[in-house]
N, C-alpha and C positions, 0 to 999 in steps of 0.2 A: 899713797892713795890711788888705787887702781882707777884708770880712766873708764868712764861709761861709754865713750865713743872710741872704740879700738878695734884692731884686727889682730887676733891671737895675742892679746895683751899689749900690742904696740899702739900707743895713743895716736889718733889721727891728726889732732890739732898741730903738734910740733912738726909733723911731716908736711902738712899742707902750707904752713906759713913760709916755707922756703920760697915758694913761688911768688907771692906778692912782695916779699922783701927783695928778691932779685929783680923782678920786673919794675917795681916802682923806683928803686934806687938807680936802676939802669935808665929809667926815663929821664931823670935829672942829668945824668952823665951824657946821654946821647944828645939831649937838647942843648947842653952847654957846648958840646963839640960842634953842633950845627951852627950855633951863633958865632963861635970863634972862627970856624973854617968857612962858613957860608955854604956848606954842603947841605942842601935841603933833603937829600935822601936820608941823612941822619935824623933830621927833624921828623920825617915820616916814620922812621923806625921808633923814635921816641913816642909818637902817637900810638903805634901798635902796642908798645910796651906798657903805656899808661892804661890802655883799655884792658889788656890782659891782666895787669896788676890789680885793677879794681874788681874785675870778675873773680879772680882767684882769691882776693881778700874776702869777698862775700862768702865764697865756698869754704874757706878756712874758718870763718867765723861760726859756722854751723856747729861743728864739734866743739868749738871753744865755748859756745853758749851752753851746750849740753854739759860740759865739764864744770862750768861755772855754777850751774843749777844743781847738779847731782854729785859732783866729785869734791869740789872745794868745801871744806868744813864750814858750817854756818857759824856766825858769831865769832869769827876768828880774824887775825891780822891778814891772813891770806885772802879772805873774802873781800876785805876792803881793797887790798892790792889788786885783786882780779877785777873788781869793779872799775878801778881807775884805769887798768890795762884796757878794758873794753871801751871805756869812754874816750880814751886817747886814740885808740884805733878807729873809732867812729869819726872823731874829728879829723883824723888823717885822711880817711876815705872821702869826707866831704871836701876837704881842701884839694885833693887830687881831682875830684869830680869837677870842682869849679875851674881848675886849670884846664881840664879837658874841654869844658864848654867854651872857655875863652879861646882855646886853640882852634876850635871849629868855627868860631866867629871871627877868626883872623885878627885877634886883638894884639896888643903890644907884646913882643917877645919877652921883654924884661919883666912884665907883670906876670906872665906865665911862669917864668923861671923863679920869680920870687915866691909864688904860691907853691911850686914844686919843692923849693928849698925848705919852706916851712913844713910841708908834708913829710919830707925826708927826716927832718928833726923829730917830728912826732912819731914817725915810723921807728926810728932808733930808740926813742924814749920808751915806747910801748914794748919794743922787742927786749930792751933791758929788763923791764918789769916782768915780762913773760919768762925770761931766763931765771929771774929770782924765784918765781912761782915754781919752776921745775926743780932747780938745784938747791934752793933753800927750803921751800915748803913741800917739796916732793909731790906736787900735783901731777898726776899721771904716772908716777913712778910706782911700779909694782914691787913693793918691798918683800923680800923673802929672808927667812932666818932659820936656824936649825930647829927642826920639828914644828915649824910654824904652819906647814901645810899650805894649801891653796886658799886664796881669799874667799871668805864666806860672808854672805850678807842676806838678810831676809826682812821683808816688811810684814809686820805682825800687828794683831789687834789685842786689846786687853779684854779679858773675860773674868768677871768677879775678882778684879784686882790681880789676876795672874796672867803672865805671858807664857804661852807654850813656845819655848825658845829653841829646843833641839831634841833630837833623839839621844838616848843615854850614851850611845857609843859613837856619836857623830864627830866629836872633837877628841883629838889626842892631847896628851899632856903638853902644856905651853902653847896650845893653839887657841885662836880667838875667832869670834864671829860677831859681826856688827848687826845689831837689831834696830830697825827703824820702826818706832812706835809713835804714830802721829808725827809731831814735830820733835819728838824726843829720840836721842841716839844713845843706845846702851850697848856696852860690850859684854858678851858672854865669853868667859875663858875657862880653861880647865887647868888647874894647878895641881901640885902634888897632893893637896888636901881635898881635892874635888872641884866642883864647879863654883865659879865666882862671877859676879856681875858688877859693873861699875860704869860711870859716865864715860862717853867716848871723848868728851872735850877736855883737853888739858887746861888747867886753870891758869896757866901762864899766858899763852898767846892763842889758845883755842885749837891747837893741833889735834888731829884725830889719833887717839890712842890705839884704835883698831889697826891703824897703819904703822904702828910702832912694833916693839918687841916685848914678849912676855916670857920671863925666865925666873925660876925659883921664887914664885909668888910676887914678883915685881914686874910692873909694866913701865916701859920707857917711851916717852914721847919722841917721835922721829925728828922734831924740829930743833929743839935745844937740849935734849937729853934729860929733861926732868923725869924723876922716877917716883912711882907711887906704889904703896902696898895694895895688892889686888883684893885683899880681904877687908882692910879697914879704910883704905883710901888715903892714909896718912902719907905725907911727903917723906921720901927716903933720900932724895938728892935734888938740889936746886938746878936751875935758878928759880924754880917755882917756890912759893911760900904757902900757898893755900891748898888744902886737901881736896880730893874729889869725892863725890857721893858714891856709895856702894849700895847694892841691893841684895836682899836675901834670896837664895835659890833653894829649890826643893826638888826631889825626885819622886815621881809617881808613875806607875805603869809603864816603865821603860822610857819615860820622857823627862826632860828637864824644864822646870818652870821658874820664872823670875817673878818675885812679888813686886808689883808696880805700886809706887806710892799713891795714895788717894789724893785727889786734887784738894 
């Protein structure tokens, strides 16, 4: 699922999180060394690291929020995981901020270290969940496959029950395009038998089928490998057990239309 906050397809959030992880974990390390050795220059270095860590965490959160809103598939296990990831990171930032305020008020060193230890645990927990979002849920991963072409996406409106989805020659065989129609996500694909349209949401855990692969009239979810017929929506391979919805397509005047179901 290609990130919406990227530079030449390289997602920004995974790049930027390296800074708060390094700075904030370094804060606890330097402060511990300062207390053990009595070297206050290390304590001062910890203060600088803490401030830099909080600032860089806020900067890294911006592309993260963008990806949460526009990249993570709605109504999916990844959406719930991403929400927890964001909440834990927010709690982590608050804990380190409290430690920084106590530091400037010259409070007890052990209280500051305790808060920073809690913040570091939250940092590691959120980082673990972030890694799961990337490596298991493919958030920000720009998936490519044979004849798949570049990622295509369009926000469209319904007119008389029809969606003007694409030009007749826009997609090659086995290529897909994500159509955003209000709060509905539909995939337009081109199979050996012509154009097909089906729900973007895998009925197993909510993975984006547009981010998967489409070959020989079958679309495969990138999360757990569930396979569906692109023409009927029937399950071809598990772990999924429930079919997906499909939608009729028609060709008129060199354009491809999808028949949108009436509410």
